[in-house]
C-alpha positions as MATLAB code, in Angstrom:
seq = 'MKTQPTRSLNNSGRYPPPPIELFNPINAEELLCANYHDVHMVEGVSYITVYKARDPNRSFLMRKDALRKKLK';
ca = [
     -10.689  -25.194  -25.013;
      -6.930  -26.033  -25.118;
      -6.563  -29.820  -26.264;
      -2.833  -31.287  -25.448;
      -2.004  -34.735  -26.458;
      -2.209  -38.033  -25.387;
       0.374  -39.279  -22.726;
       1.764  -42.783  -22.484;
       3.581  -44.649  -20.223;
       7.744  -44.009  -21.228;
      10.047  -46.797  -21.281;
      10.225  -46.907  -17.367;
       6.841  -47.263  -16.188;
       6.164  -43.516  -16.064;
       4.124  -40.516  -17.302;
       5.868  -37.770  -18.838;
       5.862  -34.872  -16.967;
       3.544  -32.144  -18.567;
       4.143  -28.946  -21.056;
       5.598  -26.081  -19.679;
       2.728  -23.595  -20.731;
       4.519  -20.248  -22.248;
       3.053  -16.840  -23.919;
       4.612  -14.850  -26.476;
       4.353  -10.911  -25.180;
       4.931   -9.565  -28.746;
       1.390  -10.795  -30.324;
      -0.226  -12.683  -27.167;
      -0.107  -16.251  -28.735;
       0.329  -18.717  -25.600;
       2.478  -22.342  -26.766;
       3.086  -25.315  -25.408;
       7.115  -27.005  -24.407;
       7.143  -30.360  -23.653;
      10.892  -29.865  -22.839;
      12.272  -26.404  -21.680;
      16.092  -27.107  -21.299;
      16.319  -28.897  -25.138;
      17.662  -26.084  -26.546;
      18.822  -25.585  -30.241;
      21.987  -23.110  -30.913;
      22.169  -21.307  -34.251;
      24.307  -18.920  -34.959;
      24.664  -17.975  -30.885;
      20.636  -17.809  -30.537;
      18.900  -20.738  -27.990;
      15.659  -21.759  -29.905;
      13.560  -24.137  -28.233;
      11.202  -26.611  -29.803;
       6.786  -25.079  -29.796;
       3.486  -26.124  -30.081;
       0.625  -24.592  -30.529;
      -1.987  -26.288  -28.366;
      -5.070  -26.357  -31.019;
      -2.597  -28.782  -33.191;
       0.516  -30.228  -31.108;
       1.350  -32.668  -34.070;
       3.081  -29.437  -35.911;
       6.283  -28.476  -33.935;
       8.193  -25.342  -34.276;
      11.669  -23.775  -33.239;
      11.020  -20.189  -31.872;
      13.955  -17.718  -29.298;
      13.712  -18.729  -26.233;
      14.296  -15.075  -24.762;
      10.753  -13.940  -27.024;
       8.606  -15.982  -24.796;
       7.127  -16.268  -20.880;
       6.770  -18.837  -19.144;
       2.825  -18.034  -18.475;
       1.524  -18.066  -14.367;
      -0.331  -20.528  -13.044;
];
C-alpha cells in the first residue's frame, strides 16, 4: 500500500501537483519526487530531491540520470 503525504492548499488557494513517480532500474526501488525540475548541481552532476513512499518525511538527493520516470 502506497502512502502519500497529505496535500494542503498553498498560498494561491490551489493544491500542489501530485508527486512524480520515479523508478531506479539498478535496484528496482520506487521513489517519489515533488519537483522534478528542481535540480541541484554538485561538481557538474545533476541531482534531484526524492523520497520513498513509505517515509515521505525523509528526503535525499539522487542522481537524476540514474532514475527513470515510471510509466502509468
